[in-house]
N, C-alpha and C positions, 0 to 999 in steps of 0.2 A: 408429450414424444415430440423430441427434435430430430427434425433432417428427412432423409428421403426414407418409406418402408411402405408396406400394404395393408393398408387397413380393410379388412373384410376382403382382400384379395385387389384390391384396387390402388393404384400407387398414389400416393398421401405426401405431402410435404409438412413438415412441424403437426402431421395428424390432421390436416385436410386432403379430404378426396380431393385431386387435379381435376376431374371429370368437371366438380362442381365448380372450381374456378371456370375451365372451359366454356361449360352450359352459361357460366353467367356474364363474361367478360367475353367471349369467343374466340377464334383462333386468328391467324397465330397471337399467340400472348408470353409474355414475357413473365415470371414467376420466380421472386425472391423469398429467402426464409430472414426476418429479422433476429431470431435466434441466433442462426447458425454465421450470420454477419457477426452479432457482438462476440461470439463465444471465439472468433478467429482472429478477430482484436483484440482480444484480453490475452490470447495465447502470446502475442508477442511482449505487451503491456506486459503483464506478470512477468515473461520471462527476462525481463531488461530491469526489474524492481530493484534490482542490485546498482543501479548506477542512473546518473542522472539522464532523462533519456526522452525521446519524442518521436513517437509514431505517426508518422507521416505518410497519410492513405493516398496514393495516385491516383488521381482524379479520372485519369484517362481511362482507368479500367473499366469503369460503370460511373456516370455522374448524374445518375439522377437524385434529384434533390432529396428523397426521403431516405436515401442511400445515404447521403453527406449529412442530411441529421440523426441519422443513427449515430452516426460515429462521432459527428461534434457534441452530441451528449454526455458521451463517451470521455473527450479531452482529446480526443485525437487531432493532430496536426493534418496536413494537406498538402501534398506534391502538385502542383499547377505547371501544365507546360503551355496555357497562352491565356488572354485575357479574359476570355471568356469563362473559362475553366474557375478563374479568379471570381465573376461575378456569379458562379454558381454558388461557388462555396462561401460568399457572405451573403447569399439568397436564403441559404439550408442554417444562415446562424451560426457558420463557422468564424472561427476568429483568425484576422488578420497578421496577428504577432505569431499565429502558427502555421501560416503559410510559405512555404517554400517555393520556389520564382524557379522550374529546372528548362531545359528546350533548347536547342543550339539557335531559334531564328528569330529571337523575340524581337518585337516592333518598338520603336523607339515610344510609339502610344501605349501601348502595353507595359510598358516598364515603368513609365508615368504616372499610371494610373494605381500600380503596384505600389510607387513610391510612396505617392500620396497616400495610399490605402495602411500605408505601417506595414508591410512583412516585415516575417520573420528573416530573411535570407534570401539573397540572388544565389542561384547556381552559376555562374558564369561560365562561358562555353568555349568562350577566344580573347583574343588581346581586342578585336575589333570591338566588340560587344562591350568588353570591360571599359574601352575608351567613350563609346555611347554613354553608358550608366553615366559617367563622372560627370558627364557635362548635363546628363539632364538632372542627375543631384546639385550640381552647381549651381544651375536654374531654378531649382527649386527649395535651396538654400538649405540640404541635408546633405547626412554623409550616407550612401548607399550601403548597406551591410552585404559582403561581398564573400563566398565561399567560389572557389575555382573546382570545377569540375575537370578532375586529372584522369586521361584516359592511360589507363595502367598495363596495358597491351597483355591482359589476361583472357585465356578461352573459356567462356563459359561453359562452352561443350554443351550448344541447343542449337536451335536452326540459324539458320547464317541471320534471315530476315530479323532477327530478334535476338542478333548476338551487339552488343555494344559498348566492349570493353577492348577490341583489337584495335589495333594502329592503322588498319584500314578501313575502320567505321567513321563517319562524319562525325561522332560524338565526343566532346572534353577538349582536353588540353595534351599532345604530347607529354607522357612521365619525366623526359627529357628534356622539356622544356617547361616544366613546372618552376623550378626553383627562380629562373628567367624571369616568369609574368609573373610571381609573388613577391618579387623586387621590386618589377613595374607596378604591381598594386599598391605594395606598401608606399608608394611614391606618390601614387594622387591625391590630392587632397580632400577630394568629397567621395574617396573609396574607404569603406573601413573592414580590414581584412577580419573577418569572423572564423571558418572553418574552411575545413578540407571535405571537397565532394565527390563522389567515385560510383559509378552504376555500371554494372560490367553486362549486362543483357536478361534475360526473361525467359520463365519455364525453365530456372535452375533446380537440380534435383538435386545436389552433391555440395555438401558446404566448402569442401576445398579450393573450388575457384575462387569463393567468397573470402575463405581465412588465407590465400594467396593474394587477393587483392590489397587485404585490412594488411600484409606485412609490408607492403608495398606502399600503400598508405604511411605508415608508420616509418619508412626508411623517409620518409619526403618530410616527415613533423621535425625527425633528430636535423635534419640539414636547415628548416625553419628556425630552428630555437638557434642555428648556431649563428645564422644571419640576422638576431633579434626579433624574429617576425612571431608571435605568439599567436597560436589560433584557439579558440574557445571549444567547437565543435567538430566532428566527426561526423559527414554523412556516406553513409556507407551502401545507400541503395536500397534495392529490392531486387525485384526477379525472380522471387520466390514459386518453386516450381507448383505443381498439382496431380492427383490422378486425373489425367483424360481414360486411358485404357487401362495401360498393367503398370504404370509407373508409380514409383517407392519414391515420396516426398520425402525431404528432411524434414524431422523432427523438431517445428519451431522451438518448441517450450528448450530444447537442448542447448540449438545452439543459441538461443539467446542467452541464457545462463552461460553459457563458456565466454560470450562477447563481453555480457558485466561482469563476467570474474576475470578475463582478460585484462580489461580497462577501468576500473573501480578506481586504480589508484592513482590514475594519468588524470583526474582531473578536469576530460572533456563531456561537454555534452552528447551523447550518442541520439545519432538518429536516424532510423532506417525509413524506406519507403515502400511499403508492402500494397498492392494493388490487386493481382489475381490472386493470389491466395487470401486476402479476406470475402470476398466477393464471389470469385469462380464457381466453388462447390457448389455457394448456396443459393444459384440460378440455374432454371429449367427452362425452353423455350416450349413451349406446347405447338404443335402441329398436327392438323386434322387435313387424314389420307382423302385425297378429291378422286382420284380413277388410282385402278392396279392397272396395268400393261404387261400384260401376258404372250403375248402374241409376237414377242423379238427374241431378239441372241439371248436376252438375261431379263429378267421380273422386274420390271418397273413400279415404284409406292411413288405416285406425286402427290405431292404435299403441299398444303395453303402455302408454307413456309420456304425461304430460298435465299440464295447467298448475299442479298439483297438485308433481309434478316438476320445472317447470321453467316460472316462472308470468311470466318478461320479456315475452314473446309477446303475452300478453292484458293483462298492468299496464302496460305502455311502446310496446307495439305493437311491438315488435324482431322485428329480422330474425335469425335465426340458418343458415347454413349445411345443409344436409340431403344427406345421401351415402351413399348404401350400400356396407357393408363390400366386397360382390364387386358389381362389373358387368354386370348383363345383357347379351346381345346382344338386338337390336330397337332399334326409334324408340323415346325416351323419351315419355311422356304426361304429360301436365298434372295432376297431385294437389292437392289439401289436405291437408296430412298433420294428422290430427286425433287426438286421446286419448279414453279412454273414461267423462270425466269427465262427468256431468250437467249441463253447461253450454255453450250455444251461443258462448263465448269461449273453450274449449276446445282452440284451435288455437296449432298451434307452427308450421307454415308453410303457407303459402297459395299456388296455381299454380307448383310445383316440377317440372321436368323429370325424371322415375323411369322408368326398366325395372324394374319390381319385381312379385315376387310375394310372394302372403303367405306370410309365412313367415321371408321376407328380413329383416335387419339393417341399421337405417339409423343414420349416426351423426350424432348435433344439434351441429353444431360451435362452437367458441369457446365454451363451457359451463362454466368454470371457476370464473366471479364471479359470483354470486349467482343460482347454482342452489340448490344441496343446502342453502347457509345459509338463503334464502329457502322452503322447500319446506312442505309442510305435511300434513295425514293427511286432505283434505279429503275427500266420498266414503268415508271410514275405507280409506285405500289408506295401507298401511308402505311409510314412506320406502323408497328404492333402496338398495343396500348403494356402497358407495364403493372401488376400488380404486386404487394407485399403481401406476406400473410406476415401479422402480428397476433400471434395468441391464436386467440379462436378467431380474429377477423381476417378477411379479404380485401386489402384498401388496392383502389387502383389508384395508383402515385403519378400514372402518368396517360391520356386517355387514346385512345388511336387517333390516329390523323383519321382527316376525312378526304374526300378526293379534293373536294375547293381549294385547302389549305397548303396542295401543289402548287397551285399557281396562283395565290394569292397577293403574291409578291410584282407578279409580272402584270406585261402591258400589251395588247393588240396593238399594233402600229396605227390602227383607227382608232386608238385611244390616246395613242403620244402625244405631248403637246407639241405644237408646231413650232417651227426654229425658222 
């Protein structure tokens, strides 16, 4: 049994009762399905089978080593946005020549490390970055493989905080300046122009904006051919949406097949950067009810998870379904599910119909992406454990932090060396 379902009335992931996971590893706790991660990756990989391609998982979505290892074993590439993410990919067994380095603020040391590792490509986001990279490559005695991330000014029709393809967004090079910047890149002695990059946003549910962005990229290809600049790959980004509440995600397999059919005769390697679509549905956050507060204008279920563990509801006003592991008899009551952090915004869900008691464990669904990777230690809260369901095994792939780890790198004034 793959995915979420109920076994003898209890919520289970891949057939394993989540109450048993909560008992063994405590709460709050992130739990992921290896089978679901693999199935989601294969939907992209199989859909693009008709064209040379590389599916580069967006590490920022969930950077746990076990998740990266699972994908590396399937032949995935990786889209990184920091030196730390490169280090994680390499520690997990990923190949540097399958890594693309995106991000608007790459430091010199990060780029030098990526050059030394021999990554597949840098997605360059500005002319100053291009010039810095040329200098670093010259000092290293190499040529840096580059695609320019073009901002096509396409509205992804998503939340403004996760829209990246409009002219007002900080990402990318304006489409109107792309020809000029490519000409500049082609003249730099230690830059090798290899492709075009594009990423318009996140949680995209309609293929229309993606196809519009592709049209603009192909317009640019034609212009570059006129200028004698050949590119070997098109990196069309990611941002594929998932169901959180009542959304209807696009058919990934159908989209990839259409993309492959459209580009198969063009001779490009096609690259995509999915993150959320691969890991989002595959994860849940388990949290235990500490108290029920029934004496206020609203009913509150105070749980042991918070915005420190899952910031998406506070940051984006995002919805996650919240369900009890064991369904109780009785009429559900409307609860706001809130955490213990001292912020009024520490709300994980409002007006949720639940039949629950103190001590019950809830599952916050579709929490595999941008959950643990965005978690913090605010209020000096140790970050939770992470568990991977692998067949009939539940494996702790990150231990729960302890309190001492919160200040292990700090010093009291009394312990600081005298100056």
